[in-house]
C-alpha positions as CSV (number, residue, x, y, z in Angstrom):
1,M,64.2,29.4,68.1
2,D,67.8,28.8,67.3
3,M,70.0,28.7,71.0
4,K,72.4,30.5,69.5
5,K,70.1,33.3,68.9
6,V,68.3,32.7,72.2
7,I,71.8,33.1,73.8
8,T,72.9,36.0,72.1
9,F,69.9,37.8,72.7
10,R,70.0,37.3,76.5
11,T,74.1,37.9,76.2
12,V,73.1,41.6,74.4
13,L,70.6,42.0,77.6
14,I,72.3,41.3,80.5
15,L,75.0,43.8,79.0
16,A,71.9,46.4,78.1
17,L,71.1,46.4,81.6
18,S,74.3,46.3,83.0
19,L,75.3,49.2,81.1
20,T,72.2,51.0,82.5
21,V,72.6,50.1,86.3
22,F,76.1,51.7,85.8
23,S,75.0,54.9,84.0
24,C,72.3,55.3,87.2
25,K,74.9,55.0,89.3
26,K,77.6,57.5,87.7
27,S,74.6,60.2,86.8
28,T,73.5,59.9,91.1
29,S,77.0,60.0,92.2
30,S,78.3,63.3,93.8
31,K,81.5,65.4,94.5
32,N,80.9,64.8,98.0
33,S,81.4,60.9,98.5
34,S,85.1,59.9,98.4
35,R,86.1,57.8,95.7
36,A,88.9,56.8,98.2
37,T,86.2,55.1,101.1
38,G,83.2,55.8,99.8
39,W,82.6,57.6,102.7
40,Q,80.4,61.1,102.7
41,I,82.4,64.5,102.8
42,N,80.9,67.0,104.4
43,D,78.7,64.6,106.6
44,R,76.3,66.6,108.2
45,E,77.4,64.6,111.3
46,G,80.7,65.3,111.2
47,G,83.8,63.5,109.6
48,F,86.0,65.3,107.2
49,Q,85.2,68.5,106.2
50,Y,86.3,69.8,102.2
51,N,85.1,72.5,99.9
52,T,84.3,70.1,97.1
53,S,82.2,72.9,95.1
54,F,85.4,75.3,94.7
55,E,85.7,76.5,91.3
56,E,88.9,78.4,90.7
57,Q,90.8,80.7,92.5
58,E,89.5,84.3,92.4
59,T,91.2,87.2,91.4
60,S,92.4,89.4,94.3
61,P,92.0,93.1,94.5
62,G,94.3,94.9,92.0
63,L,95.9,92.4,90.2
64,V,95.3,90.7,86.7
65,F,95.9,87.4,85.7
66,I,99.1,86.4,83.6
67,E,99.1,82.7,82.1
68,G,102.3,81.1,82.6
69,G,104.9,79.8,80.0
70,T,108.0,79.3,78.7
71,F,110.5,82.6,77.7
72,T,113.9,83.8,77.0
73,K,114.9,85.3,80.2
74,G,118.2,87.8,79.7
75,K,119.3,90.1,76.7
76,V,120.3,89.0,73.2
77,Q,121.0,92.3,71.9
78,D,124.1,94.6,72.6
79,D,124.8,95.2,76.4
80,V,126.4,98.7,76.1
81,M,127.2,98.8,80.1
82,K,129.5,95.5,79.5
83,D,128.6,93.8,82.6
84,W,126.9,90.9,80.9
85,N,124.8,89.7,83.4
86,N,122.0,89.1,81.4
87,T,122.6,86.9,79.2
88,P,119.8,84.4,77.4
89,N,118.2,81.6,79.1
90,Q,115.3,79.6,79.1
91,Q,113.1,79.6,81.7
92,H,109.3,78.5,82.5
93,V,107.2,80.3,84.9
94,Q,104.4,79.4,86.2
95,S,100.5,81.3,86.4
96,F,100.4,83.6,88.8
97,Y,99.1,87.1,89.2
98,M,100.5,90.7,89.3
99,D,99.4,94.1,90.1
100,E,97.9,95.9,87.3
101,T,99.6,99.0,88.3
102,E,102.8,100.3,90.4
103,V,101.7,100.8,94.2
104,T,100.4,104.2,94.6
105,N,101.0,107.0,96.8
106,V,97.4,106.6,97.8
107,M,97.4,103.0,98.3
108,Y,100.5,103.2,100.7
109,L,98.9,105.9,102.6
110,E,96.0,103.8,103.4
111,Y,98.9,101.2,104.9
112,L,100.1,103.8,107.1
113,D,97.1,105.3,108.6
114,W,96.4,101.6,109.2
115,I,99.5,101.3,111.0
116,K,99.0,104.7,113.1
117,R,95.7,103.7,114.3
118,V,96.9,100.5,115.6
119,Y,100.7,101.4,116.8
120,P,100.2,104.8,117.4
121,P,103.2,106.7,117.3
122,T,102.4,109.0,120.0
123,D,103.1,105.6,122.3
124,E,106.9,104.9,123.2
125,N,106.8,101.0,122.6
126,F,105.3,101.7,119.2
127,R,106.5,104.6,117.7
128,A,109.5,103.0,115.5
129,I,106.9,101.0,114.1
130,Y,105.5,103.8,112.1
131,H,108.7,105.4,111.9
132,G,109.8,102.1,110.3
133,A,107.2,102.1,107.8
134,L,107.4,105.9,106.3
135,P,108.6,106.4,103.1
136,D,112.2,108.3,102.5
137,T,111.0,111.9,101.0
138,L,114.3,113.3,101.3
139,V,115.2,111.0,98.3
140,W,113.7,114.0,96.1
141,R,116.5,116.4,97.3
142,N,119.4,117.5,94.9
143,R,122.3,119.4,96.3
144,L,122.2,121.5,92.7
145,G,118.3,121.0,92.2
146,F,115.1,122.7,93.4
147,N,112.9,119.9,94.3
148,E,111.4,120.6,97.8
149,I,108.2,120.8,96.4
150,M,108.2,116.8,96.1
151,T,109.7,116.4,99.5
152,E,107.0,118.3,100.8
153,N,104.0,117.0,98.8
154,Y,104.9,114.1,96.6
155,L,103.7,111.0,99.1
156,R,100.8,113.0,100.9
157,H,99.1,116.1,98.1
158,P,96.3,114.6,96.4
159,G,97.6,116.1,93.4
160,Y,100.2,113.1,93.1
161,A,97.2,110.0,94.9
162,D,97.8,108.1,91.9
163,Y,101.1,108.5,91.1
164,P,103.5,105.5,92.2
165,V,105.1,105.7,95.6
166,V,108.9,105.9,96.0
167,G,111.3,106.5,98.5
168,V,110.2,102.9,99.7
169,S,113.1,100.1,100.6
170,W,112.7,96.6,99.7
171,I,112.1,96.0,102.9
172,Q,109.4,98.3,103.3
173,A,107.7,96.9,100.3
174,V,107.8,93.4,101.5
175,E,106.1,94.8,104.5
176,F,103.5,96.4,102.6
177,A,102.8,92.8,101.1
178,N,102.4,91.3,104.0
179,W,100.1,93.8,105.5
180,R,98.0,93.7,102.0
181,S,97.8,90.3,102.1
182,D,96.2,90.2,105.6
183,R,94.0,93.0,105.3
184,V,92.4,90.9,102.1
185,G,92.5,87.5,103.9
186,E,90.7,89.8,106.7
187,M,87.9,91.2,104.6
188,S,87.1,88.1,102.7
189,L,86.5,86.1,106.0
190,Q,84.3,89.1,106.6
191,K,82.2,88.4,103.5
192,A,82.0,84.7,104.3
193,G,80.7,85.0,107.6
194,Y,83.8,83.8,109.6
195,A,84.7,86.9,111.0
196,K,82.7,89.8,112.1
197,R,81.5,92.7,109.7
198,G,83.7,95.7,109.9
199,S,85.7,94.3,112.9
200,H,88.9,95.7,110.8
201,L,87.9,98.9,111.9
202,T,85.9,98.7,115.2
203,D,88.1,95.6,116.9
204,V,91.5,95.8,115.9
205,S,94.3,97.2,117.9
206,A,97.9,96.1,119.0
207,D,97.2,93.4,121.2
208,A,94.0,92.6,118.8
209,T,95.3,92.0,115.2
210,F,94.5,89.5,112.2
211,N,97.1,87.5,110.3
212,I,96.3,84.7,107.9
213,D,99.4,82.3,109.1
214,T,97.8,82.8,112.6
215,Y,94.3,82.5,111.7
216,I,95.2,78.7,110.0
217,N,97.1,77.3,112.4
218,A,95.7,78.9,115.6
219,P,92.2,80.8,114.9
220,T,91.2,81.5,118.1
221,M,94.8,83.4,118.8
222,T,93.8,86.1,116.3
223,Y,91.9,89.2,118.0
224,G,93.6,88.4,120.8
225,G,91.3,85.7,121.1
226,N,88.2,87.7,121.3
227,E,85.0,85.2,120.1
228,E,82.7,87.8,118.9
229,V,85.4,88.7,116.0
230,I,86.5,85.5,115.3
231,N,83.1,83.7,115.4
232,P,80.2,85.8,114.9
233,D,76.9,83.9,115.7
234,G,78.4,80.8,116.6
235,G,79.4,80.0,113.3
236,R,76.0,79.6,111.6
237,N,76.1,82.2,109.0
238,T,79.3,81.2,107.2
239,R,79.3,80.9,103.6
240,N,79.4,77.0,103.7
241,A,78.1,76.7,106.9
242,Q,77.9,72.7,108.1
243,L,75.3,71.7,111.1
244,D,74.8,68.4,112.6
245,A,72.0,67.1,113.9
246,D,71.6,69.1,116.5
247,G,72.1,72.3,114.7
248,N,75.6,73.1,116.0
249,P,78.1,74.1,113.8
250,I,80.7,71.9,112.4
251,N,83.0,74.5,110.7
252,I,83.3,77.3,112.1
253,Y,86.8,78.2,111.1
254,A,88.0,78.8,107.6
255,K,90.6,76.0,107.1
256,R,92.7,76.2,104.2
257,E,90.4,73.4,102.5
258,S,87.6,75.8,102.7
259,G,89.2,77.6,99.7
260,I,88.3,81.2,101.2
261,L,91.3,82.4,102.6
262,P,93.2,83.9,99.4
263,L,97.1,83.5,98.9
264,K,99.4,85.9,100.1
265,Y,100.4,89.1,98.4
266,R,104.5,89.3,97.9
267,L,107.3,90.9,95.7
268,P,107.5,89.0,92.2
269,T,110.3,87.2,91.4
270,E,112.6,88.6,88.7
271,A,111.5,85.4,86.3
272,E,108.0,86.2,87.1
273,W,108.4,90.4,86.2
274,E,110.5,89.9,83.0
275,Y,107.8,87.3,81.7
276,A,105.2,89.7,82.5
277,A,106.9,92.6,81.2
278,L,107.6,91.3,78.0
279,G,103.4,90.8,77.3
280,L,104.4,87.3,75.0
281,S,100.4,86.4,75.0
282,E,99.9,88.0,71.7
283,V,102.8,87.5,70.0
284,R,103.3,84.7,67.1
285,S,106.9,85.6,65.6
286,Y,109.5,83.1,66.7
287,N,112.6,85.4,66.8
288,I,110.4,87.3,69.5
289,Y,109.4,84.3,71.4
290,R,113.7,83.7,71.1
291,G,114.1,86.9,73.4
292,R,114.5,89.5,70.7
293,K,111.5,91.5,72.0
294,K,113.1,94.9,73.2
295,Y,109.7,96.6,75.2
296,P,106.9,95.5,76.7
297,W,105.1,96.8,73.5
298,D,105.2,95.7,70.2
299,G,108.1,97.3,68.0
300,Q,111.9,98.2,68.2
301,Y,111.1,102.1,68.9
302,T,109.7,104.2,72.2
303,R,107.3,106.0,70.0
304,A,103.8,104.6,68.7
305,G,103.3,104.0,65.0
306,K,99.5,104.1,65.0
307,R,98.1,107.1,62.7
308,R,95.9,107.9,65.4
309,I,99.1,108.6,68.0
310,R,102.0,108.5,65.8
311,G,105.1,109.9,67.5
312,D,103.5,109.5,71.0
313,Q,106.0,108.2,73.8
314,M,105.1,104.6,75.0
315,A,106.7,105.3,78.4
316,N,107.9,107.8,80.8
317,F,111.3,107.9,80.5
318,K,114.5,110.5,80.1
319,Q,115.1,111.0,76.6
320,G,118.1,113.1,76.7
321,K,120.5,115.1,78.6
322,G,118.7,117.7,80.4
323,D,115.5,116.4,78.7
324,Y,112.9,114.7,81.1
325,G,109.8,115.2,79.1
326,G,110.3,117.0,75.7
327,I,109.6,120.8,74.5
328,A,106.5,121.5,76.1
329,G,103.4,121.6,73.9
330,W,105.1,119.1,71.9
331,S,104.7,115.1,71.5
332,D,106.4,114.8,74.8
333,D,106.0,111.7,76.9
334,G,103.8,113.7,79.1
335,A,106.2,113.8,82.6
336,D,108.7,115.2,83.9
337,I,109.1,113.3,87.0
338,T,106.8,110.2,87.6
339,N,103.4,110.0,86.3
340,E,100.1,109.1,87.2
341,V,99.3,105.2,86.4
342,K,97.7,104.1,83.6
343,S,98.7,107.2,81.6
344,Y,100.1,105.0,79.0
345,D,98.9,101.9,77.2
346,P,99.2,98.6,79.2
347,N,100.7,95.5,77.5
348,D,99.4,92.1,76.3
349,Y,99.0,91.5,79.7
350,G,96.9,94.7,80.8
351,L,99.9,95.6,83.0
352,Y,100.6,99.4,83.5
353,D,104.0,100.8,83.2
354,M,106.1,97.9,82.8
355,A,108.8,99.9,81.1
356,G,109.3,103.7,82.5
357,N,108.1,105.9,85.2
358,V,109.7,104.1,88.3
359,A,111.9,100.9,88.2
360,E,110.7,98.3,90.6
361,W,111.6,96.1,93.3
362,V,111.6,92.4,92.6
363,A,112.1,89.5,95.3
364,D,115.4,88.2,94.1
365,V,118.8,88.6,96.0
366,Y,121.3,90.0,92.9
367,R,123.8,88.0,91.6
368,P,125.8,88.8,88.2
369,I,124.7,85.2,86.9
370,V,121.7,83.6,86.3
371,D,122.2,79.7,86.8
372,D,120.1,78.0,84.9
373,E,121.9,75.0,84.7
374,F,120.6,73.9,88.1
375,N,117.1,75.0,87.5
376,D,115.0,76.6,85.0
377,F,111.6,76.6,86.5
378,N,110.3,79.3,88.7
379,Y,113.8,80.4,88.9
380,Y,114.1,82.4,92.3
381,R,117.7,83.6,94.3
382,G,116.8,84.4,98.0
383,N,115.6,81.0,99.4
384,V,115.4,81.2,103.3
385,Y,113.4,78.6,105.0
386,T,111.5,79.0,108.2
387,K,109.1,77.3,110.8
388,N,106.5,77.8,112.9
389,S,108.0,78.5,116.4
390,I,106.4,75.8,119.1
391,D,106.0,76.7,122.7
392,E,106.4,73.5,125.5
393,D,102.6,73.0,125.2
394,G,102.6,71.9,121.3
395,T,100.9,75.4,120.4
396,V,102.3,78.0,117.8
397,K,104.3,81.2,119.2
398,V,102.2,84.1,118.7
399,V,104.1,87.6,118.8
400,T,103.0,89.8,121.7
401,T,103.7,93.3,122.1
402,E,106.0,92.3,124.4
403,D,107.9,90.2,121.8
404,I,108.6,93.1,118.8
405,V,112.3,93.2,117.9
406,Y,113.7,95.7,115.9
407,D,116.0,95.8,113.7
408,T,118.6,98.6,112.9
409,L,119.5,99.2,109.1
410,S,122.8,100.2,107.8
411,T,121.0,103.6,107.3
412,G,120.1,103.7,111.0
413,K,116.5,103.4,110.7
414,L,114.7,101.3,113.4
415,I,112.3,98.7,111.5
416,A,110.2,95.9,113.0
417,R,110.8,92.4,112.3
418,N,107.8,91.4,113.3
419,L,104.2,92.7,114.6
420,P,101.9,91.5,117.2
421,G,99.6,88.7,116.4
422,E,101.9,87.3,113.9
423,I,103.6,83.8,114.5
424,L,107.2,83.7,115.4
425,Q,109.4,81.7,112.6
426,V,112.9,80.4,113.4
427,K,115.0,78.8,111.2
428,V,114.8,75.2,110.0
429,D,116.9,72.8,111.6
430,D,118.0,68.5,111.0
431,N,114.4,67.8,111.8
432,E,113.3,69.5,108.1
433,T,116.7,68.9,106.5
434,Y,117.7,65.6,107.4
435,L,118.7,63.6,104.2
436,R,116.8,65.6,101.8
437,T,118.1,66.0,98.5
438,N,116.6,69.5,97.5
439,F,117.5,71.4,100.5
440,D,120.0,71.1,103.3
441,K,119.9,74.4,105.4
442,S,117.9,77.1,106.1
443,N,119.6,79.9,104.2
444,H,120.2,79.0,100.3
445,I,121.2,82.5,98.7
446,N,124.6,81.7,98.5
447,F,123.5,78.2,96.7
448,R,126.1,77.8,93.4
449,D,127.4,81.0,93.8
450,G,129.3,81.3,90.8
451,D,133.2,80.6,89.8
452,R,135.8,81.3,92.3
453,R,135.9,85.3,92.1
454,S,132.2,84.9,93.2
455,S,133.0,82.4,95.7
456,R,131.6,82.6,99.4
457,Y,135.2,82.3,100.8
458,F,137.5,83.5,97.5
459,E,139.9,84.8,99.6
460,N,140.2,82.1,101.2
461,F,139.7,79.4,98.4
462,G,140.6,75.8,99.5
463,D,140.8,76.6,103.1
464,D,139.0,75.7,106.2
465,E,134.8,76.4,105.7
466,E,134.6,77.1,109.2
467,E,136.9,79.5,109.7
468,A,135.7,81.3,106.5
469,E,132.3,81.3,107.6
470,N,133.6,83.3,111.2
471,S,135.6,85.8,109.1
472,H,133.6,88.9,108.1
473,T,136.2,89.6,105.4
474,K,136.4,86.1,103.8
475,K,132.2,85.8,103.2
476,M,130.8,86.0,100.2
477,Y,131.9,88.9,97.5
478,N,134.3,91.2,99.1
479,S,131.9,93.8,99.7
480,P,132.5,96.4,102.2
481,Q,131.6,95.6,105.6
482,H,129.5,98.5,107.5
483,T,127.8,98.5,110.9
484,V,125.9,99.9,112.5
485,E,124.0,99.4,116.0
486,R,122.4,101.0,119.0
487,D,123.7,101.0,122.5
488,S,121.4,101.0,125.8
489,L,120.8,104.5,125.5
490,G,119.5,104.3,122.1
491,N,122.6,106.5,120.2
492,L,123.3,105.2,117.1
493,L,127.4,103.7,117.0
494,R,128.2,103.7,113.0
495,E,131.6,102.4,111.6
496,Y,132.3,103.0,107.9
497,D,134.2,100.7,105.9
498,Q,137.1,102.2,104.5
499,N,139.2,99.0,103.8
500,N,141.0,99.9,100.3
501,N,140.7,95.8,99.2
502,R,136.9,95.6,99.0
503,T,136.2,94.6,95.1
504,S,132.6,94.6,95.0
505,L,129.3,96.1,96.5
506,I,127.5,92.8,95.9
507,N,126.3,90.7,99.2
508,D,123.4,89.0,100.6
509,K,121.7,92.3,101.1
510,V,121.2,94.1,97.9
511,R,118.1,93.5,95.7
512,V,117.0,93.3,92.1
513,Y,115.0,95.7,90.7
514,K,113.8,95.8,87.1
515,G,112.9,98.4,84.6
516,G,113.7,102.1,83.5
517,S,112.1,105.1,85.7
518,W,111.8,108.7,84.7
519,K,115.3,109.0,85.3
520,D,116.7,106.5,83.0
521,R,117.6,106.2,79.2
522,E,115.7,104.3,76.9
523,Y,118.4,102.0,77.1
524,W,116.8,100.7,80.5
525,L,113.6,100.2,79.4
526,D,114.1,96.6,78.2
527,P,112.8,93.9,80.4
528,A,115.8,91.7,80.2
529,Q,118.1,95.0,82.1
530,R,118.6,94.0,85.8
531,R,120.5,95.9,88.3
532,Y,120.6,95.9,91.9
533,Y,120.4,98.2,95.3
534,P,120.9,97.5,99.0
535,E,117.2,96.3,100.4
536,D,117.6,99.0,103.2
537,M,118.0,101.9,101.1
538,A,115.2,103.9,99.0
539,T,115.6,106.2,96.1
540,D,113.3,108.6,94.1
541,Y,113.3,106.5,91.2
542,I,112.1,103.0,92.7
543,G,108.7,101.9,93.3
544,F,107.4,98.2,93.4
545,R,104.0,96.7,92.5
546,C,102.7,93.2,94.2
547,A,102.5,89.6,93.1
548,M,100.3,86.3,94.2
549,S,101.1,83.0,93.1
550,R,98.1,80.9,91.6
551,V,96.9,77.5,92.5
552,G,95.1,75.2,90.5
553,S,94.7,75.1,86.8
554,K,97.4,77.0,84.4
555,T,94.8,78.6,82.6
556,Q,91.7,80.7,83.7
557,R,88.4,79.7,83.0
558,K,86.6,82.4,84.6
559,H,87.8,86.0,85.4
560,K,86.9,86.3,88.8
561,T,87.4,89.6,90.5
562,K,86.7,90.4,94.4
563,N,85.0,93.7,94.9
């Protein structure tokens, strides 16, 4: 036999055997085998524990998935108000989740019921907690209007159960989102076997509550350290129970690496809200992509063009002076004040009432400009960075019933800054900011805050910055500086700023709200429109909905819903 052919045959045989061995190794490899060290992940003898079977984030209750992308934020059409606070700019938003509807009265009543059970207002120590969470039902009153029926019934009567809650300030909306995060996280742990079933009803009290951040950082300090709740059955019945050779549980607490704890509910950013309201997922028009989409629905009119529903209004808004719904029995919008959620068709993302019904709070602090030159990715103004407070023994400081701090709002209302079971938060300091290029202090609300007239120190422009920081009249926009505080007896001490030199109502305490309401004309239905209102005040036309960030892939492979 030719020697060259023998060598060639042997070479081919060796290569084939090598490929076979390689393919066998590949087929028998496990996700539990580390690509970094070769060690076993989730080994029964202990070691590194990680959820290697995680598929993707589940959709939490009430939310729908919004796939992120680029869009033209702001308005390119005429601005009849002539304030030009929404000039167009290109932005990119990451994928996230948003409430299908606005938060309704019955949803908020569930929150109030929990507050009342855990912090009973009959207890003098907790009375302000419940009262601080109550919506302001007096927002319905009008000096020349007969509206007492809404004042007395709108929040609690079953006839308004699925109507959007109003009379809620921005601060209250944020607190609702925090409460909702903890309750959904609590339920997730119960379903996975990491917490006692029904503990949210039978074992919760002012001294024994659940908070997601506390559970992640110090799980034994949740529920007041009640092991029967935190660690039922010794951790043997958890969803991904790992037992050692002696049958003892390895992972008795659900860590962030488990993927079981959901992310937190929050208010959407202005960019997220506007992107979601536009519903760009199905459009293929270049003009629409460039910012010429006027409403959450397709078309340039507020009435439907489809033959079956032609002429029907697509949203609930004020159609003209003295016209809040149209002629009775005619093709009107079906409401005179707010309307039941889901009364109108959703947009292409499946979101209801992104125009009309009630305007909605978003997370951002208001400024007349959007600084897209500095950032065009997940834009948000309002960052205040904090960190966990650490005790002398190195553990996190968890708030107790004796540690509750109350803030007196400009309205004179008391609201709890923190609740028992939460981790006390403090400002970040030089340990976090030293030599960083992306942030250098705790509060960045005023970062790159515009031109001279909108400067933080515009009355003292070019002078000593420290002096300006210490002067109430020289900080930020030249807005009124009303003060309200309580004396040792609890009496309100109010001082109304009557300075005639104030030039603006804009300050660090005003927040953006978006979307038209039942009380607004058609002009405000455009998702690009933006207005502001004090964060501690409420109206009869502003509500809210929650959002949640997405982790992992940008697109959703499977549509999962938590029951």
